[in-house]
N, C-alpha and C positions, 0 to 999 in steps of 0.2 A: 537582621535579614538573613534568610537562608536560601539554598537553592530549591526554591519552591516556584513552580510555573506561574502561578497567579501573582506572587510577589515580584517576579522578574518582569512580567508583563506590565504591572502597575508602575514599576520604576521606569520603564520606557515611556509609558504614557505620560508620566509626570515630567519627563525630560524633553519630549518632543510633542507636546499635546496637539499642536496644529498641523503636524505632518500627516499626510494621507496615509491611512493604514490599510483600508480594505475597499475594493471595488467589486461589485457584483453587477454584471453587465446584461443579464437576461432575467430579471426578476419576474416571477410568474404573475400573471394577471395584468400587468402593465407593459411588460417588455422593456421597462425603462431601467436605466442604470441607477445603482445606489452607491454613493461614496461616503465613507466615514473616516474622520480623522481618528488619531489615537485617542484623543479625549472623548469623542462621540462614541467610539466603540466601548471604551471603558465604562462610561455612564450607562450605556444601554445594557451591557452585561451586568452591572450592578443592579439595575432594575429587575432583570429576570432572576438574578441571585436572590434578591429579597422576596420575590414572589415564591420561588421554590421553598425558601426557608419558612416563609409564612404559611406554606401549604403542608408543612411537616417534614420536609426533607432535611435530614440532619447530616452532620459530618460522618463520613463513612458509608452513607447510603449510596446506592448505585442508581444512576439516571441514564436510561437509554436515549440514544440519539438516532431516531429512525427518519432521517432527513436526506434530501438531496443537498448538493453544495449550494451554499448561499450565506447571506448575512446571519440568517437564524441559526445555522449550524455553529458558526464561530461565536455568536453571542451565547449560545447554550453551552458550548464547551467551556468558555471562560467563566460563565456564571457557576457551573458546577465546581470549578477549581477554586473559585473565590469563597465559597462556603464549605470547602473541604469535602464536598460530595465527589463521588467517583464517576467520571463520565465513561460510558460504555458504548462503543460503536455498534450499530445494527446494520446488517447488510440488507438494503432495501429490495433486493431481488428475492429475498426468502419468501416462500409461501407460508401459508397459515401454520402448518405443523412445525416447520423449521423456526418460525418466530417464537411459537409456544415453547419450543425447547430452549431457545436462547434467553427468552424472558425469565424462564425458570431457572436455568443454569446460572445466570448472572444475578439472580435474586434482585430483579429490578424493583425499586421503590417508586419510581416515576419514569414517565416516558414523554419525550417531546417528538412529535411526528408530523409529517406532511399530510395534509388533508387527502391526497390522492390514495393513501394507504389505509384510509378509514376502515374499509371492509375487512381487510386483512388483520388489522389491529383488533377489530371487534371479534373476529373469530378466534384469534390467539388468546385474547383476555379471558375467554371462557375456560381455558385450560391452564391458567397460571394462578399463582398465589402471591400475596404480598404487594402486587402492584396496586398502589392506592391513589395515584394522581396522574392525570393525563393533561397535556397541553398540546393543542393542534394548531398547526400553521396552516392558515387558509381554511377552506371548507371542504367537506366530503362531497364525492360525486353524487349527483342527483339519484335518489333511490337506494344509496348504499346503507347497509345496516349500521346503526350507531352503536358504539361500545356500550356495555352495561354501566360503565363508569363514565359519567358525562365529562367530556373534556372541556378545559377552559381555553378560550380563544387566545392565541399567542399575543395578538395586539393588545388584548385586554390585560393580559398578565404583564406585559411590558409597561403599560400605561399605569398600572396600579402600583408597581414596585418603586421603592425609593431609589433615586440616583446616587445616594450617598454611599461612601465607601467606609462602612462602619462594621467590619466583619472581625471575627475573633482571629487571634494569631494563628498562623499556619506552620507547617513543618516541612522539612526536606523528605520526610517519611510518608507524606500524603501520596495516596495511590492514584495510578492512572492505569486502566485496563484497556488493552487493545485485543479484541477477538480476532483470531486467525480466520482466513477465508473459508476453511472447511471444504476444500475442493477434493480432498482425499479422505475425509471422515467428518465427524461432527466438529463444529468450531470450538476452539478453546480460548479462554480468556487469559492473556498473558499479563501478569501483575507487575507493574514497574513502580519502584519508588521514584518520586519526583527528581531527586538528585541524580539517581542512576540514568533516567531517561535524558536528563539535561546533558550529561557528559558522554553518553553513548549514542543515543539516537539523534541528538541535536548538536553534536559537535562541540559541546562545552560552550555554546554561545558564540562560536567563531566559524562561520562558513568559510572564511579565509583567515589565515594567521593563527596565532596561539590561543588556546582556550583561556578563559578567565581564571584568575587565581582567587577571587572572592566575588560574592554575588553583586556587590555594589559596582564592580568594575564594568558590568554590562552597560549600566546607564551612563557611566563615564564615557565609555567608548562611543555611545550614541550621541553624547553632547559634543564630543571632539570630531566626530565624523559627519559626513553629509548624507543626503539622500540621493536617489538616482537609480538604485537597483529596484527591479520590478520582478517579483517571483510570480510564476503562473503554475501552480499545481493542477494539472488537467485530469487526474484520476478522481474518483469520488472521495470526499473527505472521510468516508467510513473505511477507506483503506489507509493503513499506517503511513505509506509514502507521502500522501498528500497532507495528512495531519502533521507530520514531522516537518515537511517543508514549510507549512503555515507557521510553526513556532520558530523555525530557524530564521525566517524572514522578520518575525516580530522581534526576535532577540537581537537582530542586526538593525532594528528600527527602520525597516524598509517597507515597501508597499506590496500588497498581495492582491492578485487579480483572480477572480473565480467566475466560471460559467456553471450553471445549473447541471448541464450534462455535457459529455464530450461530443463536439461536432467539429470535424477537422477543418473545414473551411472557415468556420467562425473562430477557431482557435488562431488560425493564421492572420484573420483580419484583426483580431485583438493584439496579437504580437506587433502588427504594424501601427495600430492606432495608439496603444498604451506604451509603446517603446519597451516591450518586455525584454529583460536581459536573461532571465533563467526560466526554462521550462522543465518541469519534472513530469515523467510519464512512466508507463509500465510496458516495456518490451516492444516487439514488432507490431502487436495488435494495435497499438496507439501510434507509433512512429510511422508505420507503413501507410496508413491513410493520409498522414500529413505529407509524406513524400509524394504520394500520388496527386494530391491537390496542388502542391508546389509545382509539379511537372505538367499539370493539366490546367484546370479552371482558374487556379490562383497563381499561375505563372506570373512572375514580376512582382509578387507581393514583397514590400520592403521589410526584410528581416535583419537589416543592418545593426539594429540595437542588440540582437541576440548574441549573448556571450557563451552560453552553455545550455545543452539539453542532456539531462540526466535520466537514466532508467534504473529503477530498483524493483525487485520482486519478479523480474523476468529478464533474461539475457537478450540483448540485441543481436541479431544475427549479422554476420559479416556483409551479407548481400544488401541488407537494408542500410547498414551503416555507410557503405560505399556510395549508395544512391543519394542519401542525405548529404554526404560530404561534397558531392559534386554540385548539389543545388545551393547549399549554405557552407561554403569552404571555410568561412572565418570563425564558425561556432565550434566550440569544443563539445565533442560527443562523448559522454561518460557512461560507462557500464559499472553501476555500483553493485556491491555485494552486501546484502544484509537481509534481515527478517524481522517479524514481529517480536521474536524471542531474543534477538541480539542487537538490534539497532543497526548502525552503520558499521561495516567491518573492513571495507577496502574497496579499491577500484582496480578494474582490469587493466592488465599491462597492455602496451601497444601491440604486442605480437600475439594477443589472444585471437583465436579464430579456429576453423575446423581442423587445421593441421596440428595445433598445439593445445586446443581446449581453452577453457575460461581460466586464465592465469591471473592471480592476484598477489601483490606484494604485501605482506602483512607485518604487524609488529609483534613484540614478544608477548602480547596478551592473547595471541591466537596460536593454536596448535592443531596438528592433525593426530588424532589419538585412536587407539584400539578401543572400540566401544565396549568391549568386555572388561578389560583391565583399566581403561581410562588413562593409560599411560601413553606418552608420545611414541609414534611410530618412527623408525629410522629413515633417513633420506631414501627415497625410492619406494617406501612402504605406502600402503593404502589404508586409510581409516576414515574417521569422520571429523569434521571441523569442530573444535571446541574453543570457546571464548571465555576469558576470566576478567574479573574486575567489576565494572558497572554492568551488571547483568540483572534480569528480572529475579523476582522472588520465587516464581513458580506459576503454575496454572491455577486459576481460581476454581475452587470446588472440585479439585482433581488431584488428590495427593498421590495416587498411583503414577499417573503420567508425569507428575512433577518430579517424582523420585527417579523416573527413567531419563529425564531430560536435564535436571539441575542437580549439581553435586558440589561438594567442597573437597578441595585437595590443596595441600601446601599452604594452608591458611588463607585460601582465596575461594570465592564463589565462582563456579564454572557453569556454563550452558553447553550442552552437547547438541549440536545441530543435526538435522537430517541429511545434510550435504556430505556425500562421499567425495574424498579428495586424495591426492598424493602430494608429497612435498619433496623438492630436490635439495641438492647440496647447498644451494644459495639461500634456501628458505622460501623460494617462490612456491606457492601453493596452486595446484591445478585442480579446479572443481570439476568433477566428473558428472554430477547430477544428484538428484534426490535419491537417497537409498530406498525410500518407500515406493518409488517408481521404477526401480531397476528391474529389467526383464532377464530372467534366467532361461536361456534357451540352449538346451543341450549342454549345460554346465558353463556356458559363456555368458558373461554379464554384459548387458547393453543398457546404456543410459539413454533415455528418450531425447534428452536435450541435444546430444551430438547428432543424432539422426535427424532430428527436426531442422537443425541448422543446415545440414547438407541438403535436405529436401527443399528448403526455402531459398536455396541458391538457384533453383530452376527458374528461369524467367517467367514461366507460366503458372508457378505455384504461388498463391497469395498467402496461404497459412497452412499449417500442418501440426497435428499432434500425433504422438507415437505412443503406443501402449503394447502390452502383451495380451495375447489371447491363447486359450488352451490348445495344446497340440499333442496328439496321442504319441507321436514319436519323440518330440523334443521337450515335452513338458509345457513349454510356452513357445509361441513364435512371435516375431516382431510384426506389428500391424500399424499401418499409418491411416489416419483420417485426413484427407486432403481437400482443401478448398482452392479451386483454380481462380486465377485472376480473370476479371470481367473481360470478355472478348478473346480469351485464350482459345487456341485451336483445340481440336480433339486430342486428348491425352489419355493414354491407357496406363494400366497398372505396370505393364512391361516397360513403357517409356520411363515411368518414375523409377523403376528398379534399375534400368540401365543408367540413368543419371546418377543414382546413389552408388552404384558399383565403382564409379570413377573416383569417389570420395571416401568410401567406407570399406572396412573389411567385409568379406562375404556374409559372415553370420549377423552382421548389423543391418543388412539390407532388408527392407520390409518384404515379407513373403506374402502378406495380404495388404492390399491398397483399396481403401474405400474412399469414393468421392462424395462430397457433401456440398450443399449450397452455402453453408456458413459454419465455420468452426466455432464451437460454443466456448466462450470464456466469460469470466466474471466481468462486471462493469469496469474493473481496474485493469483488465487485460490478463489476468492470471489464467492459466490453463485449467480446464475442467476435465481432469483425467477420468473421473467416474463416467462422465458422458461419452468420452472418447472410447473407453473400454466397452461400454454398453453398445455403442454404435458399431464398433468393429466386430463384437462378438455376434450381433444380430446379422451383420452382412457377410461375415467371414465364411469362406469355404475354402478347402485346401486348394492351392494353386495347382 
């Protein structure tokens, strides 16, 4: 047995077959809950795996998962891994042209999709090549054009497949591809070896305690330990945070709860009903609505089971953290640092905040390096974060970007992240922000994340994104797109700037402030900076 995700899941399923593995509480069509034990989930994944194999999907072929959260997503994910096919996450918000790009770039051989997306799949299919098998969950909307390639009904595929586990041997080298969100450019497929993902993104099979030292140890721990932990990944499974949370829970032989879509009040009801112990989410865009619900219509909800709430992919602001801590004081609130390219890299220190930035304590596998020489910067220096060891192989189908991001040094593989940071004498790293979003205004560098955190500390600001817009004098000037809290009083750009001046150096204060009804983010809560820049440029005029 190797560090292969399908092998590891099967070892857990064999060890605790009757333990509840998966709960889906809002299945479309019926609104009823679905509950599967580890044995039931394993057998259903076997069925779909056999259907895919019988339909010509081979080891190494890429299978797209164009699905909402649900049992079908998890079954498809496991089915791909069982036959050594490569699962590829598909952003369900993509329109036809974006889907066609991703289908082509990922070289999809098969696609499993929700019926709601039938028209978009049909349109994208006309501009792709090599996609030869479709499986549809549910039915398409009435009158929607059908794909030129007739889809097989998911229920039929499941019923026709064998439940037996008679698959070929697998490898620790089997691939798992996570496509990035593409909020600052076209999405890229990050190629992970199964073993590397297990030890980097999944914590080596140990959400708490020491990583395992051999694959068999995972099942031994499951046999020795009990149940009782309930993981609730609230972002879409097509976002890496939720998929990795799912596997961490399975590796720990615990239960996972899913909702089809994020609905704050329903999330809180589920925490109370299912005695959820761990919630994962992405930034203020997801935690703030939960805080508002707890302080308002869901006041009094029993969250006593909740041990931890963790954020990955976006930093939780100090203002929202403080509000949550007042409402759920016993729960640990964790700001994780990581990415699709690096897995989990560290957790923010207790003193992180507007005054000191996003500070993380790191191990000797992480360094702040000069991006040109890729050598470590001295204490006090500024560079980009790099990680060595269990890192991805590169970007699929993109050798040029792979060469920019992944490199070898000192006999180890490294990934150079886009995050700019400094490091102090004690080795504490302060993350300044994404280098690609850095605003150069009159020679001064401004990182949007710092300004956004300062703006969201205003009691009437619900959300904000910060970007740069062209300026004849300064090259670029700082612009903020601001969403006010419902019921907030009249707030002007001058009010926002006055608030920011008490927290930021003058050159960081937004010279342009644009108010909007809703700040646009991905379904997982990640910032859409392309939208923010376009919105600010369209509305901007020199103050």
